[in-house]
DRENBALUM-192938 format. One record per residue: residue number from 0; residue in one letter; x, y, z of N, C-alpha, C in turn. Coordinates in nm, 2 decimals, m for minus. Example, Ala and Ser with C-alpha at 12.3 -4.5 7.8 and 13.67 -1.06 7.14 Angstrom:
2
+-----+------+--------+--------+--------+--------+--------+--------+--------+--------+--------+
: pos : code :    n.u :    n.v :    n.w :   ca.u :   ca.v :   ca.w :    c.u :    c.v :    c.w :
+-----+------+--------+--------+--------+--------+--------+--------+--------+--------+--------+
:   0 :    A :   1.32 :  m0.57 :   0.78 :   1.23 :  m0.45 :   0.78 :   1.32 :  m0.33 :   0.78 :
:   1 :    S :   1.28 :  m0.22 :   0.71 :   1.37 :  m0.11 :   0.71 :   1.29 :   0.00 :   0.79 :
+-----+------+--------+--------+--------+--------+--------+--------+--------+--------+--------+
END
This chain:
130
+-----+------+--------+--------+--------+--------+--------+--------+--------+--------+--------+
: pos : code :    n.u :    n.v :    n.w :   ca.u :   ca.v :   ca.w :    c.u :    c.v :    c.w :
+-----+------+--------+--------+--------+--------+--------+--------+--------+--------+--------+
:   0 :    M :  m2.89 :   2.90 :   2.10 :  m2.76 :   2.86 :   2.04 :  m2.78 :   2.74 :   1.95 :
:   1 :    D :  m2.72 :   2.73 :   1.84 :  m2.73 :   2.63 :   1.74 :  m2.63 :   2.52 :   1.76 :
:   2 :    F :  m2.68 :   2.40 :   1.79 :  m2.59 :   2.29 :   1.82 :  m2.57 :   2.19 :   1.70 :
:   3 :    N :  m2.63 :   2.23 :   1.58 :  m2.61 :   2.15 :   1.46 :  m2.46 :   2.15 :   1.42 :
:   4 :    E :  m2.41 :   2.04 :   1.38 :  m2.27 :   2.04 :   1.33 :  m2.28 :   2.09 :   1.19 :
:   5 :    R :  m2.17 :   2.17 :   1.16 :  m2.17 :   2.23 :   1.02 :  m2.03 :   2.20 :   0.96 :
:   6 :    S :  m2.03 :   2.19 :   0.83 :  m1.90 :   2.18 :   0.76 :  m1.93 :   2.22 :   0.62 :
:   7 :    A :  m1.82 :   2.23 :   0.54 :  m1.83 :   2.26 :   0.40 :  m1.88 :   2.14 :   0.32 :
:   8 :    Y :  m1.86 :   2.02 :   0.38 :  m1.89 :   1.90 :   0.31 :  m2.05 :   1.88 :   0.30 :
:   9 :    P :  m2.10 :   1.86 :   0.18 :  m2.25 :   1.85 :   0.17 :  m2.30 :   1.73 :   0.25 :
:  10 :    H :  m2.43 :   1.74 :   0.29 :  m2.50 :   1.63 :   0.35 :  m2.52 :   1.51 :   0.25 :
:  11 :    P :  m2.51 :   1.39 :   0.30 :  m2.52 :   1.27 :   0.21 :  m2.65 :   1.28 :   0.12 :
:  12 :    G :  m2.76 :   1.34 :   0.18 :  m2.88 :   1.35 :   0.10 :  m2.87 :   1.44 :  m0.02 :
:  13 :    D :  m2.77 :   1.53 :  m0.02 :  m2.75 :   1.62 :  m0.13 :  m2.70 :   1.55 :  m0.25 :
:  14 :    F :  m2.63 :   1.44 :  m0.23 :  m2.57 :   1.36 :  m0.34 :  m2.68 :   1.28 :  m0.41 :
:  15 :    K :  m2.79 :   1.25 :  m0.34 :  m2.90 :   1.17 :  m0.40 :  m2.97 :   1.24 :  m0.51 :
:  16 :    V :  m2.97 :   1.37 :  m0.51 :  m3.04 :   1.44 :  m0.62 :  m2.95 :   1.47 :  m0.74 :
:  17 :    M :  m2.82 :   1.43 :  m0.73 :  m2.73 :   1.46 :  m0.84 :  m2.72 :   1.34 :  m0.93 :
:  18 :    R :  m2.71 :   1.37 :  m1.06 :  m2.69 :   1.26 :  m1.16 :  m2.55 :   1.21 :  m1.17 :
:  19 :    P :  m2.53 :   1.08 :  m1.15 :  m2.39 :   1.03 :  m1.16 :  m2.33 :   1.03 :  m1.30 :
:  20 :    E :  m2.20 :   1.03 :  m1.31 :  m2.13 :   1.00 :  m1.43 :  m2.08 :   0.86 :  m1.42 :
:  21 :    Y :  m2.11 :   0.77 :  m1.52 :  m2.07 :   0.63 :  m1.52 :  m1.96 :   0.61 :  m1.61 :
:  22 :    S :  m1.87 :   0.51 :  m1.57 :  m1.77 :   0.46 :  m1.66 :  m1.75 :   0.31 :  m1.64 :
:  23 :    E :  m1.73 :   0.25 :  m1.75 :  m1.71 :   0.10 :  m1.75 :  m1.56 :   0.08 :  m1.72 :
:  24 :    E :  m1.54 :  m0.01 :  m1.62 :  m1.40 :  m0.04 :  m1.59 :  m1.35 :  m0.17 :  m1.66 :
:  25 :    E :  m1.22 :  m0.18 :  m1.67 :  m1.17 :  m0.30 :  m1.75 :  m1.20 :  m0.43 :  m1.68 :
:  26 :    D :  m1.23 :  m0.43 :  m1.55 :  m1.27 :  m0.56 :  m1.48 :  m1.42 :  m0.59 :  m1.50 :
:  27 :    G :  m1.49 :  m0.52 :  m1.58 :  m1.63 :  m0.55 :  m1.60 :  m1.73 :  m0.48 :  m1.51 :
:  28 :    F :  m1.67 :  m0.41 :  m1.41 :  m1.76 :  m0.34 :  m1.32 :  m1.79 :  m0.20 :  m1.37 :
:  29 :    V :  m1.88 :  m0.13 :  m1.31 :  m1.92 :   0.01 :  m1.35 :  m1.89 :   0.10 :  m1.23 :
:  30 :    E :  m1.83 :   0.21 :  m1.26 :  m1.80 :   0.31 :  m1.15 :  m1.90 :   0.43 :  m1.17 :
:  31 :    A :  m1.96 :   0.47 :  m1.06 :  m2.04 :   0.59 :  m1.07 :  m1.97 :   0.70 :  m0.98 :
:  32 :    T :  m1.96 :   0.82 :  m1.04 :  m1.90 :   0.93 :  m0.97 :  m2.01 :   1.04 :  m0.96 :
:  33 :    I :  m2.03 :   1.09 :  m0.84 :  m2.12 :   1.20 :  m0.81 :  m2.04 :   1.32 :  m0.76 :
:  34 :    T :  m2.06 :   1.43 :  m0.83 :  m1.99 :   1.55 :  m0.79 :  m2.08 :   1.66 :  m0.74 :
:  35 :    I :  m2.04 :   1.72 :  m0.63 :  m2.10 :   1.85 :  m0.58 :  m1.97 :   1.93 :  m0.56 :
:  36 :    T :  m1.94 :   2.01 :  m0.66 :  m1.81 :   2.08 :  m0.66 :  m1.78 :   2.15 :  m0.53 :
:  37 :    P :  m1.67 :   2.13 :  m0.47 :  m1.55 :   2.06 :  m0.52 :  m1.54 :   1.92 :  m0.46 :
:  38 :    F :  m1.65 :   1.86 :  m0.41 :  m1.65 :   1.73 :  m0.35 :  m1.70 :   1.63 :  m0.45 :
:  39 :    K :  m1.64 :   1.51 :  m0.44 :  m1.67 :   1.40 :  m0.54 :  m1.67 :   1.27 :  m0.46 :
:  40 :    V :  m1.77 :   1.18 :  m0.49 :  m1.77 :   1.05 :  m0.43 :  m1.78 :   0.95 :  m0.55 :
:  41 :    A :  m1.73 :   0.83 :  m0.53 :  m1.74 :   0.73 :  m0.63 :  m1.77 :   0.59 :  m0.57 :
:  42 :    G :  m1.84 :   0.51 :  m0.65 :  m1.87 :   0.38 :  m0.61 :  m1.87 :   0.28 :  m0.72 :
:  43 :    K :  m1.83 :   0.16 :  m0.69 :  m1.81 :   0.06 :  m0.80 :  m1.91 :  m0.06 :  m0.77 :
:  44 :    S :  m1.96 :  m0.12 :  m0.88 :  m2.05 :  m0.23 :  m0.87 :  m2.07 :  m0.30 :  m1.00 :
:  45 :    A :  m2.15 :  m0.41 :  m1.00 :  m2.17 :  m0.49 :  m1.12 :  m2.27 :  m0.42 :  m1.21 :
:  46 :    S :  m2.34 :  m0.32 :  m1.17 :  m2.44 :  m0.25 :  m1.25 :  m2.44 :  m0.10 :  m1.22 :
:  47 :    K :  m2.50 :  m0.02 :  m1.31 :  m2.51 :   0.12 :  m1.29 :  m2.58 :   0.16 :  m1.16 :
:  48 :    A :  m2.69 :   0.09 :  m1.14 :  m2.77 :   0.12 :  m1.02 :  m2.69 :   0.09 :  m0.89 :
:  49 :    G :  m2.62 :  m0.03 :  m0.90 :  m2.54 :  m0.07 :  m0.78 :  m2.43 :   0.03 :  m0.76 :
:  50 :    A :  m2.37 :   0.08 :  m0.87 :  m2.26 :   0.17 :  m0.86 :  m2.31 :   0.31 :  m0.79 :
:  51 :    R :  m2.43 :   0.35 :  m0.83 :  m2.48 :   0.47 :  m0.77 :  m2.51 :   0.45 :  m0.62 :
:  52 :    R :  m2.56 :   0.33 :  m0.59 :  m2.58 :   0.30 :  m0.44 :  m2.45 :   0.30 :  m0.37 :
:  53 :    A :  m2.35 :   0.25 :  m0.43 :  m2.22 :   0.24 :  m0.37 :  m2.16 :   0.38 :  m0.35 :
:  54 :    A :  m2.18 :   0.47 :  m0.45 :  m2.13 :   0.61 :  m0.43 :  m2.21 :   0.68 :  m0.32 :
:  55 :    L :  m2.34 :   0.66 :  m0.31 :  m2.41 :   0.72 :  m0.21 :  m2.37 :   0.67 :  m0.07 :
:  56 :    H :  m2.34 :   0.55 :  m0.06 :  m2.29 :   0.49 :   0.07 :  m2.15 :   0.56 :   0.10 :
:  57 :    E :  m2.07 :   0.58 :   0.00 :  m1.94 :   0.64 :   0.02 :  m1.96 :   0.79 :   0.07 :
:  58 :    A :  m2.06 :   0.86 :   0.02 :  m2.09 :   0.99 :   0.07 :  m2.13 :   0.99 :   0.22 :
:  59 :    E :  m2.20 :   0.88 :   0.26 :  m2.23 :   0.87 :   0.41 :  m2.10 :   0.85 :   0.49 :
:  60 :    K :  m2.01 :   0.77 :   0.44 :  m1.89 :   0.74 :   0.51 :  m1.80 :   0.87 :   0.52 :
:  61 :    V :  m1.79 :   0.94 :   0.41 :  m1.71 :   1.07 :   0.41 :  m1.77 :   1.17 :   0.50 :
:  62 :    Y :  m1.90 :   1.18 :   0.50 :  m1.97 :   1.28 :   0.59 :  m1.94 :   1.25 :   0.73 :
:  63 :    R :  m1.94 :   1.12 :   0.76 :  m1.91 :   1.08 :   0.90 :  m1.77 :   1.12 :   0.94 :
:  64 :    S :  m1.67 :   1.12 :   0.85 :  m1.54 :   1.16 :   0.88 :  m1.53 :   1.30 :   0.92 :
:  65 :    Y :  m1.63 :   1.38 :   0.87 :  m1.64 :   1.53 :   0.91 :  m1.72 :   1.54 :   1.04 :
:  66 :    H :  m1.82 :   1.45 :   1.06 :  m1.91 :   1.46 :   1.17 :  m1.91 :   1.32 :   1.24 :
:  67 :    P :  m1.82 :   1.30 :   1.33 :  m1.81 :   1.16 :   1.40 :  m1.94 :   1.12 :   1.46 :
:  68 :    S :  m2.03 :   1.21 :   1.50 :  m2.16 :   1.17 :   1.57 :  m2.26 :   1.12 :   1.47 :
:  69 :    Y :  m2.24 :   1.15 :   1.34 :  m2.34 :   1.11 :   1.23 :  m2.34 :   0.96 :   1.23 :
:  70 :    R :  m2.47 :   0.90 :   1.22 :  m2.49 :   0.76 :   1.21 :  m2.51 :   0.72 :   1.06 :
:  71 :    I :  m2.42 :   0.64 :   1.01 :  m2.44 :   0.60 :   0.87 :  m2.56 :   0.51 :   0.86 :
:  72 :    I :  m2.64 :   0.54 :   0.76 :  m2.76 :   0.46 :   0.73 :  m2.73 :   0.35 :   0.64 :
:  73 :    S :  m2.76 :   0.23 :   0.68 :  m2.73 :   0.11 :   0.60 :  m2.82 :   0.11 :   0.47 :
:  74 :    P :  m2.77 :   0.08 :   0.36 :  m2.85 :   0.07 :   0.24 :  m2.94 :  m0.06 :   0.23 :
:  75 :    F :  m2.92 :  m0.14 :   0.34 :  m2.99 :  m0.27 :   0.34 :  m3.08 :  m0.28 :   0.47 :
:  76 :    P :  m3.19 :  m0.35 :   0.46 :  m3.27 :  m0.37 :   0.59 :  m3.20 :  m0.47 :   0.68 :
:  77 :    M :  m3.25 :  m0.49 :   0.80 :  m3.19 :  m0.58 :   0.90 :  m3.19 :  m0.72 :   0.85 :
:  78 :    E :  m3.30 :  m0.77 :   0.79 :  m3.31 :  m0.90 :   0.73 :  m3.38 :  m0.89 :   0.60 :
:  79 :    F :  m3.34 :  m0.96 :   0.50 :  m3.40 :  m0.96 :   0.37 :  m3.36 :  m1.08 :   0.28 :
:  80 :    V :  m3.43 :  m1.10 :   0.18 :  m3.40 :  m1.20 :   0.08 :  m3.37 :  m1.12 :  m0.05 :
:  81 :    D :  m3.26 :  m1.16 :  m0.12 :  m3.22 :  m1.09 :  m0.24 :  m3.29 :  m1.15 :  m0.36 :
:  82 :    N :  m3.26 :  m1.09 :  m0.48 :  m3.32 :  m1.14 :  m0.60 :  m3.27 :  m1.28 :  m0.65 :
:  83 :    E :  m3.17 :  m1.34 :  m0.58 :  m3.13 :  m1.47 :  m0.60 :  m3.18 :  m1.57 :  m0.49 :
:  84 :    E :  m3.27 :  m1.52 :  m0.41 :  m3.33 :  m1.59 :  m0.31 :  m3.24 :  m1.63 :  m0.19 :
:  85 :    V :  m3.14 :  m1.55 :  m0.17 :  m3.04 :  m1.57 :  m0.06 :  m3.09 :  m1.49 :   0.06 :
:  86 :    Q :  m3.10 :  m1.55 :   0.17 :  m3.14 :  m1.48 :   0.30 :  m3.02 :  m1.41 :   0.36 :
:  87 :    W :  m3.04 :  m1.28 :   0.39 :  m2.93 :  m1.20 :   0.45 :  m2.98 :  m1.16 :   0.59 :
:  88 :    K :  m2.89 :  m1.15 :   0.68 :  m2.92 :  m1.10 :   0.82 :  m2.81 :  m1.01 :   0.87 :
:  89 :    K :  m2.85 :  m0.90 :   0.92 :  m2.75 :  m0.81 :   0.98 :  m2.70 :  m0.86 :   1.11 :
:  90 :    L :  m2.57 :  m0.86 :   1.13 :  m2.50 :  m0.91 :   1.25 :  m2.50 :  m0.81 :   1.36 :
:  91 :    S :  m2.49 :  m0.85 :   1.48 :  m2.47 :  m0.76 :   1.60 :  m2.34 :  m0.69 :   1.59 :
:  92 :    P :  m2.33 :  m0.57 :   1.65 :  m2.21 :  m0.49 :   1.65 :  m2.08 :  m0.58 :   1.69 :
:  93 :    L :  m2.10 :  m0.66 :   1.79 :  m1.99 :  m0.75 :   1.83 :  m1.94 :  m0.84 :   1.72 :
:  94 :    Q :  m2.04 :  m0.91 :   1.65 :  m2.01 :  m1.00 :   1.54 :  m1.95 :  m0.92 :   1.42 :
:  95 :    Q :  m2.00 :  m0.80 :   1.40 :  m1.95 :  m0.72 :   1.29 :  m1.80 :  m0.70 :   1.29 :
:  96 :    E :  m1.75 :  m0.68 :   1.41 :  m1.61 :  m0.66 :   1.43 :  m1.53 :  m0.77 :   1.38 :
:  97 :    K :  m1.58 :  m0.89 :   1.39 :  m1.51 :  m1.02 :   1.35 :  m1.54 :  m1.06 :   1.21 :
:  98 :    Y :  m1.67 :  m1.05 :   1.17 :  m1.71 :  m1.12 :   1.05 :  m1.74 :  m1.02 :   0.93 :
:  99 :    G :  m1.80 :  m0.91 :   0.96 :  m1.86 :  m0.82 :   0.86 :  m2.00 :  m0.78 :   0.90 :
: 100 :    D :  m2.07 :  m0.71 :   0.81 :  m2.20 :  m0.65 :   0.85 :  m2.31 :  m0.75 :   0.84 :
: 101 :    Y :  m2.31 :  m0.84 :   0.74 :  m2.43 :  m0.93 :   0.72 :  m2.38 :  m1.08 :   0.71 :
: 102 :    S :  m2.47 :  m1.17 :   0.74 :  m2.44 :  m1.31 :   0.72 :  m2.54 :  m1.36 :   0.61 :
: 103 :    F :  m2.50 :  m1.47 :   0.54 :  m2.58 :  m1.53 :   0.44 :  m2.54 :  m1.67 :   0.42 :
: 104 :    V :  m2.63 :  m1.75 :   0.37 :  m2.60 :  m1.89 :   0.34 :  m2.55 :  m1.90 :   0.20 :
: 105 :    G :  m2.43 :  m1.95 :   0.17 :  m2.38 :  m1.95 :   0.04 :  m2.43 :  m2.07 :  m0.04 :
: 106 :    E :  m2.39 :  m2.09 :  m0.16 :  m2.43 :  m2.19 :  m0.25 :  m2.39 :  m2.33 :  m0.19 :
: 107 :    D :  m2.28 :  m2.33 :  m0.12 :  m2.24 :  m2.46 :  m0.06 :  m2.31 :  m2.50 :   0.07 :
: 108 :    G :  m2.41 :  m2.41 :   0.11 :  m2.49 :  m2.44 :   0.23 :  m2.43 :  m2.39 :   0.36 :
: 109 :    D :  m2.31 :  m2.34 :   0.35 :  m2.24 :  m2.29 :   0.47 :  m2.27 :  m2.14 :   0.49 :
: 110 :    E :  m2.27 :  m2.10 :   0.62 :  m2.29 :  m1.96 :   0.65 :  m2.17 :  m1.88 :   0.61 :
: 111 :    D :  m2.18 :  m1.77 :   0.55 :  m2.07 :  m1.68 :   0.51 :  m2.11 :  m1.54 :   0.55 :
: 112 :    Y :  m2.01 :  m1.45 :   0.53 :  m2.03 :  m1.31 :   0.58 :  m1.98 :  m1.21 :   0.47 :
: 113 :    A :  m2.04 :  m1.09 :   0.47 :  m1.99 :  m0.99 :   0.38 :  m2.01 :  m0.85 :   0.45 :
: 114 :    D :  m1.93 :  m0.76 :   0.42 :  m1.95 :  m0.62 :   0.46 :  m2.03 :  m0.55 :   0.36 :
: 115 :    I :  m2.08 :  m0.43 :   0.40 :  m2.17 :  m0.36 :   0.31 :  m2.10 :  m0.32 :   0.18 :
: 116 :    E :  m1.98 :  m0.28 :   0.18 :  m1.91 :  m0.24 :   0.06 :  m1.90 :  m0.36 :  m0.04 :
: 117 :    T :  m1.88 :  m0.48 :   0.01 :  m1.87 :  m0.60 :  m0.08 :  m2.01 :  m0.63 :  m0.13 :
: 118 :    M :  m2.11 :  m0.61 :  m0.05 :  m2.25 :  m0.64 :  m0.10 :  m2.29 :  m0.54 :  m0.21 :
: 119 :    L :  m2.24 :  m0.42 :  m0.20 :  m2.27 :  m0.32 :  m0.30 :  m2.19 :  m0.35 :  m0.43 :
: 120 :    I :  m2.07 :  m0.40 :  m0.42 :  m1.99 :  m0.44 :  m0.54 :  m2.06 :  m0.55 :  m0.60 :
: 121 :    W :  m2.11 :  m0.65 :  m0.53 :  m2.18 :  m0.76 :  m0.58 :  m2.32 :  m0.73 :  m0.63 :
: 122 :    D :  m2.37 :  m0.61 :  m0.61 :  m2.50 :  m0.56 :  m0.65 :  m2.61 :  m0.64 :  m0.58 :
: 123 :    V :  m2.60 :  m0.67 :  m0.45 :  m2.70 :  m0.73 :  m0.38 :  m2.82 :  m0.64 :  m0.36 :
: 124 :    R :  m2.94 :  m0.69 :  m0.39 :  m3.06 :  m0.60 :  m0.38 :  m3.17 :  m0.68 :  m0.32 :
: 125 :    P :  m3.23 :  m0.63 :  m0.21 :  m3.35 :  m0.69 :  m0.15 :  m3.46 :  m0.70 :  m0.26 :
: 126 :    I :  m3.54 :  m0.81 :  m0.26 :  m3.65 :  m0.82 :  m0.35 :  m3.76 :  m0.74 :  m0.28 :
: 127 :    S :  m3.84 :  m0.68 :  m0.37 :  m3.95 :  m0.60 :  m0.32 :  m4.06 :  m0.69 :  m0.27 :
: 128 :    T :  m4.12 :  m0.65 :  m0.15 :  m4.23 :  m0.72 :  m0.09 :  m4.36 :  m0.67 :  m0.13 :
: 129 :    D :  m4.37 :  m0.57 :  m0.22 :  m4.49 :  m0.50 :  m0.26 :  m4.58 :  m0.60 :  m0.34 :
+-----+------+--------+--------+--------+--------+--------+--------+--------+--------+--------+
END
């Protein structure tokens, strides 16, 4: 007996191989749209690469709506430093309910919080440790 969940909605990995269509928004952000007919996901960010990552994250969220047992994969590591030398740390599930997905120290020196969607809009990217 096959216990794999099935639906007409494509697996999030299927969207990774598709080329996005980009559009410049009036607010200065970029929107990436990825289509696997008849399904479409879109993401918005400060750059084309960030918009693509936001669209792929949206594909994960939509897939989960069809398959509630599917675990969404975070596009960010548990802890990292971004290209502006800001330290980010993933919060515990209990803290996430109150604050968001990650904490960081802002320019004012105070700890602040952001959810993954906001981080994608801001185009937060971990620096490579290679």
